[in-house]
N, C-alpha and C positions, 0 to 999 in steps of 0.2 A: 684228637685234641685240637684245640684251636688257639690262635694267637690272641694276645690280650686286647687287640683292637676289634675283636669280633662284636658284631651287633646282633641283637636277637633276630630270629626269623621274622620275615614280613608276615603280617597278619594275612591269612588267606582271604582272597576276594572271590566271591562267586562269579565265575565266568560262564554265562549261559551259552556262549557261542562255541565253547570247546566241549564236545561230547563224544562218547563212543556211539557209533552208528546203531549198535544193537541195544544200547542202554538208554538212548535219549528219549524214547517213548515210554520207558518204564516208569510207573508212578506208584509211590507208596501212599495209599489213601487211608484216612481214618474216618470212622463213622461212629460217633458216640463212644469213643474209646476203643473201638474195634479196629484192628489193623489188618489189612489185606496185603500180604507180602509175597516175595518171590525169591527164587534161587537162580535158576537159569531159564532164560526165555528162548522160545523157538518161534519161527514165523508160522502163522496160521495160514492155511490155503487161501483164505479170503483176504489176506493182506494185513490183518490185525496182528498184534503181538500178544501172545498168551503165555502164562507161566507153564513151565515144563515140570512135571512132577519129579521130585528126586527119588520117589519110591520106584519109578520105572528104571532108575539108574542103579538100583541096588542099594540105595541109602535109605535108612529109616526116615519116615516123614511124619511129622507131628502136625495135628490140626492147627492151622495158623490163625484161628479165631480167638482173640483175646476177650474174655468175658469181662465186661465193665464191672466195677465194684458195685455191690448191691447193699452195702452198709446203709442202714436207715438214716444215718447222718453223715453222708460222704462230704469231704471238703476238697475244693479245687484250688488249694492255696500254697503249695510248697514244693520246690524241686525234689528234695530227698523223698523217696518213697520205697515201696517194697518191690522186689523182683519177682514176687509171687503173691499177688493180691488175694489169692484164695486161701492163704495160710496165715492167719493172724498170729502174731507172736506175743507172748507175755500178756495174754488177754485178761488175767485175773489180778486184782489188786494185791499187793504184797506188803503187809504191815502199814497200810494207809487207812484213813478213816472210811467208814461205810459211805457209799455214794449218797444214799437217801439222807443220811445225817449231814453230810457235807453241804448239800445244796438246799437244805431246809431253812437256813437263816443266813447270817453273815458268812462270807466265804473267804477265809484266810488265804492270802496269796500263796504262801508256801504249801499249804495243804492241797489246794487245787492243782498246783503244779506237780506235786508228788503223785496225786491221784491220776492226773492226765498221763504222766510218763509211765506209771506202773500199769495202768489198765490198757494203754495203747489202743485208743478207740478207732484209729484208722487201720489197724492191723498191719503196720509197716514192719520192715525188717529190723532186727536187733541193732544193726549198725546205724540205721536211720534214727532210732530212738536215742542212741548214744550221741548222735549229732544234735538232736533236739535238746538233750540235756545240757550239752556244752553251750549251745547258743542261748538257751533260756536262762542260764545262770546270771547273765548280765541283767536280765529283767528282774530277777530276784534281788540282785544287789541294788539296782535302781530303786525298787520299791522299799527296800530296807532303809536306804539313805533318805528317801523322801517321806518316810513314815506312812507308807501306803499299806494298810493291813487288810482291809476288806475290799476285795475286788469288785463287789457290787457298787462301791462308791467311787470308783475311779472315773475321772473326768476326761473328756475327749482331748483336752489340751495336753494331757500327760503323754499322749502318743508322740507329739512333736518334741516334747521335752526329752523323752527317751531317745529319740533319734539324735538330738543334740548331745545327749549323754554319751552315746556310742561314738560319736565323732571325736570326743575328747579323751577316749580311752586309748592310750598308746599301745596297749597289747593287741588291739584290734586292727588299727591301721588302714588296711586296704578297703576301698569302697565295696569290693566284692564280699568282704567279710561282714561289713555293715549290712549289706543287702541280705546275706544269709541269716543274720540275727533277726532282722525285721521280718523276713519271710516266715521264719519259725514262729515268731510272736503272732503274726497274722493268722497262721493256722491254728494256734492255740486260742486266740480270741474268737475265731470262728466256732471252735468247739464250745467256748463259753456262751456264745449266742445260742447254740442249740440247747444248752442246759438252762437257759433263762437267767444267766448271771449278768449279762450286759444286753443292751438293746440290739435288735437286728440291724445289721449294717455297720456296726461299730468297727469291724475289722477294716472297712474301707477307708477309715481315717489313717491307717498306717500306709504311708506312701513309700514304695520301694524306689531306691535311687537307680538312675540309669547309668550303666557302665559305658565308658568312652570306647569308641571303636577306632580311634586314631592310633597310628603307630607310635609306640613308645609310651602311650598313656593307657593302653588297654590292660586292664587287670583281670580280664575274664579268664577263669580257669574252671575245669571240671573236677570236682572233688572225687577222690578215689572211690568212695562208696557209690556215687552216681555212675561212674564208669563200670563198676562191677555189676550194678543192677542191669545196665544195658547189655553187657556181655552175657549175663545169666538169662535174660529174656531171649536173646538171639540163640543161645544154646538150646533153649526149650522150644522155640517156635520157628527158628530158621537155622537149624543145625547144618554146619559145613557149607553155608552159603558164602558168597563174596563178602556180604556185610559182616558176617560172623568172623571171617578171617581178618578183615580190615580192623574191626574193633578189638579183637584179641591182640593183634600185633601192636597197635597203637597204645592200648591201655597197659600192656604188659612190658613194653620196652621203652616207651617214651620217645620213640624215634620221630623224626620229621616226616611230613608227608612225602617229601622228595626221596627220602630213603626207602619208604614203603614202595613207592613207584618204581624204584630202581632194582628191586629184588628180582633175581632170576630163579628159575626152578632149581638149578644146581647150587644155588647159595644156601639152600636148606639142607640140613643134615639131621634126619630123624633119629638116627642111632645115638649120636652124641648130643642131641637136643640143643642145637644152636642154629642161628641163621646169620649169614655173613653179609655185611654191608661193604660193597665193592664199588670203587669209583671207576666208571667206564665212560669217561667224558667223550671219547672218540666215537662212541656208538649211542649217544643220546641220553645217557643217564649219569650226569655229574652229581656227586654228593656236594653238599653245601661247602664243605671245607676240603674238597678234592681228596687227594690220596691220604691226607692227614685224618680224614674222617673214616677211613676204613677200619673195621673192627668186627669181631665175632660177638654176637649177642646170644647169651644163654636164654633159653625159654623153658617154660614148665612142661610137664608131661601132658597137662590138659591142652596146652597150646599145640603140642605135637599131634594130639588126637584130632584137633580141629583142622590143622593143616593137612594131615593124612586123609581125613574124610573129604575135604574139599578137593584135593588133588585126584583122589580116586573117583569121585562121583560128579563133581561140578566144574572142574577146571577144563576150559577149552584147550585142546592140544594143538596150539598154533604157535607160530614164531612171529617176531616183529620184523620191521623193515631191515634190521641188521642181522637177520637170521639167528636171533637169540630167542631163548625160551623164557618168556616172562613168568613170574609166579602168579600174578593176578592178570587174568586175560578176559577178553571178549571173543566173539567169533572172528573178529578182524585183527586181533593182535593184543598189544599191551593195554591194560586198563588205564585210562587217562586220569590225570590229577583232578580234573574237574569232576569226574565221576566219583572218585574217592571222596571228595568234599561233599558231594550230594549224599552219599551213604552216611557220612558223619552227621551232616545237618539233619537228615531224615530221622535217624534213630536217636538223636539227642533231644528231640521234641518230647516232653513228658508224656503227651497223649499217645505217642507212637508205641510206648511200652505199657500202656494202661494206667498211667499216673494221672492224677487230677491236674488241671491247668492252673498254674500259679497266678495267672492274670485273669482267671475266671472267664475264659472264652469257651464257647461250645464248639467241639470239633466239627459239627455239621455245618457251621457257618463261618468258622475261622479260615481265613484265606491261606494261612501257613499250613493248615492241617490237611488241605485237599490233595496236594501232589508233592512228589519228591522235588520237583523244580522250585516250588515255593517254600520249601522247608526252612530255608535260610531267613525267611521273614519272621519266623517265630522268635520272640525275644529271649526265650530260654534255650534255643538250639545253639550249638557251637560249631566252629570249624575245627580241623584237626589240631591246631596249635594249642588251644586250651587243654586238650587231653595231655599233651606233653607237659604243660605247666603243672597240671594236677598230679602227674606221675612224679615229677621232680620234687614237688612240695611234699608228697607222701614219703618219699625216700628221706628227705631232709628231716621231716618231722619225726621219723623213726630212727634218727641217729646214724644213718648210713654215711660213711665218710665221703665228703664232697670231692676232694682232689683225687683220691685213689680209686673211687668206685663210680660215683655219679658222673664226674667229668668225663671219664673214659667211656662209660656206657652210653651216655647221651651226647657225646661229641660237643661239649661246650666247656669253656674254661671256667674255673671257680668264680672269678669276678663276675662273669656274665650270668652265671647261675644265681649268685647272690643278688644281683641287681634286677634281673628280668624274670627269673623263673620261680623263685621261692615265694609263694604266697602265704606262708605261715607267719604267725606273729613272733615278736621277739621272745615272748614268754614261752611259746611252743618250741622255739629253737633252743632256748636255754634248757628246758626240761629234757629235750632230746639229747643234748650234749651230756647232761647229768646222767641219764640212763646209760648212755654209751660208756662213760667213764666208770660208773659204778659197777658195770658188768665185767670190767677187765680184771 
């Protein structure tokens, strides 16, 4: 728990000078949506660094080549996507107009939205479709209020008007929520271009707002579904790797980066399924709130499997300068915070897990897509802190008690959570409270 004067964590700043000696040359590259990744590296006789196969260590190894989407009409325009692009979901229309009939004349807004959501042309996950549906309802309402019935007749100026409409909606609030709504609309309009409903390039008229990076003003957060997509991708292509462990623990517990950095091997209890945050200020790992931040964090059986696999196959059996056994290690000791950030930035790039680029850049030429060190330059990548915001927002949106559960689990007082961490709208909070009370 923290005192009432607690301020939010500082936004992580990429520090290229602080690196682990055996990780600083490791780069996560993308090539047309294909990701070449690694688990544990070893020194090659010629002096270069090469990936070491986990299969040689007794751990199942899955081919790490991600097949780019081959849909005849792919779209590179939205952060939410599937964690398995090869398995389209809900691909058949369900009680919606026949596609040929729908696109043969006037195109009613509600009909094409229903068709788009039911047929799922991008083959994205069910949770992503749910997010699209929620975000696009604002466009439905806007069109209804403005008497826009036929999408073929929509004027470019309407895109700016819709942006202003979103700003005036009290239930939306945060700029990050506005950006999410506009991103989903951009993807939908791109689909309409493919079907000849609007002119090519129409989607480019939808300008996405830039989120502030300044302390206190930053509203960046990683939605729960996006975090789950990343974890699922790592489970498939990088099982039991350091990246897999980092993302599982951050996404499942909402801990700070400094807490993850502080974990020792003995803090983890596989039998009881928890990991303990311990303040060890005298030996280099102080928790943000000192001894008050100490707590036991329950974890899922899936997280236990990931941790066990990592410890058995990929963890370097080394101690740090204080003769402690870190949970996350390199060949030289404890994994540094800067390297944790690199793993988070790298895997939060949409292209790193096979998603289309929301800003329509090509991975082959995009500077942020080339190396792990440059991943932070991607406008869609995040540092560890937005994962924490997304986790807390998810708990609050599902009615989890703030004072008795979230505050203790996440080591933040209720006022701080309310002010800095909950990115949900007032309407979402109201409905979460309603569901919680009605279930009693």
